[in-house]
C-alpha positions as CSV (number, residue, x, y, z in Angstrom):
1,X,5.0,-53.6,41.5
2,X,5.9,-55.1,38.1
3,X,7.7,-58.4,38.2
4,X,10.0,-59.9,35.6
5,X,8.5,-63.3,34.6
6,X,11.6,-64.9,33.1
7,X,15.2,-64.6,34.2
8,X,16.1,-63.8,30.6
9,X,14.0,-60.6,30.9
10,X,16.2,-59.3,33.7
11,X,19.0,-57.1,32.6
12,X,22.0,-58.0,34.7
13,X,24.9,-56.0,33.1
14,X,23.7,-52.4,33.8
15,X,25.8,-49.5,32.5
16,X,26.4,-46.2,34.2
17,X,27.4,-44.8,30.8
18,X,25.1,-46.0,28.0
19,X,26.5,-48.3,25.3
20,X,25.1,-45.9,22.7
21,X,27.7,-43.4,24.0
22,X,30.5,-45.8,24.7
23,X,30.6,-47.3,21.3
24,X,31.5,-43.9,19.8
25,X,34.6,-43.7,22.0
26,X,35.8,-47.1,21.0
27,X,38.4,-48.4,18.5
28,X,37.4,-51.7,17.0
29,X,34.7,-51.9,19.6
30,X,37.3,-51.7,22.4
31,X,37.5,-48.9,24.9
32,X,40.1,-48.4,27.6
33,X,38.8,-49.2,31.1
34,X,40.1,-46.8,33.6
35,X,40.9,-48.3,36.9
36,X,40.8,-46.7,40.3
37,X,43.5,-49.0,41.6
38,X,46.7,-47.0,41.2
39,X,48.8,-50.1,40.9
40,X,47.1,-51.3,37.7
41,X,47.3,-50.1,34.2
42,X,44.2,-49.4,32.1
43,X,43.2,-52.2,29.8
44,X,41.2,-52.5,26.6
45,X,37.8,-54.1,26.8
46,X,34.7,-54.3,24.7
47,X,32.4,-51.4,25.2
48,X,29.5,-53.7,26.1
49,X,31.6,-54.7,29.2
50,X,32.8,-51.3,30.1
51,X,31.4,-48.9,32.7
52,X,28.9,-51.4,34.0
53,X,28.2,-53.6,37.0
54,X,25.8,-56.5,37.6
55,X,22.4,-55.3,38.9
56,X,23.7,-51.8,39.7
57,X,20.3,-50.2,39.5
58,X,18.4,-52.8,41.4
59,X,16.9,-52.0,44.8
60,X,14.5,-54.0,47.0
61,X,12.0,-51.1,47.0
62,X,11.8,-51.0,43.2
63,X,10.3,-53.3,40.6
64,X,13.0,-55.4,38.9
65,X,14.6,-53.4,36.0
66,X,12.5,-50.3,36.8
67,X,15.4,-47.9,36.5
68,X,17.1,-49.9,33.7
69,X,13.8,-49.7,31.6
70,X,13.5,-46.0,32.3
71,X,17.1,-45.4,31.1
72,X,16.5,-47.6,28.0
73,X,13.6,-45.4,27.0
74,X,15.6,-42.2,27.5
75,X,18.6,-43.6,25.6
76,X,16.2,-44.6,22.7
77,X,15.4,-40.9,22.3
78,X,19.0,-39.5,22.4
79,X,20.9,-42.5,21.0
80,X,20.1,-41.7,17.3
81,X,21.1,-38.0,17.9
82,X,24.5,-39.2,19.2
83,X,25.0,-41.3,16.1
84,X,24.1,-38.3,13.8
85,X,26.5,-36.0,15.7
86,X,29.4,-38.5,15.4
87,X,29.1,-38.7,11.6
């Protein structure tokens, strides 16, 4: 099992929707965060802070950042295609 040697190597803010997608739905780098709580209004936030949670893909049976690293590799393949499509 691969271990992360430095705390700085650990991705803490893990997105359920990739930033490469979110930034194309932003205005001045802000997106509207939809809330599940019906008593609150949606609010603008930077796309880097949107659709994410701390350590969302971490599990004790997996190496640290195993899923995050996998998703980063996949996103590296389709991220440029999204940029081309949005032009």
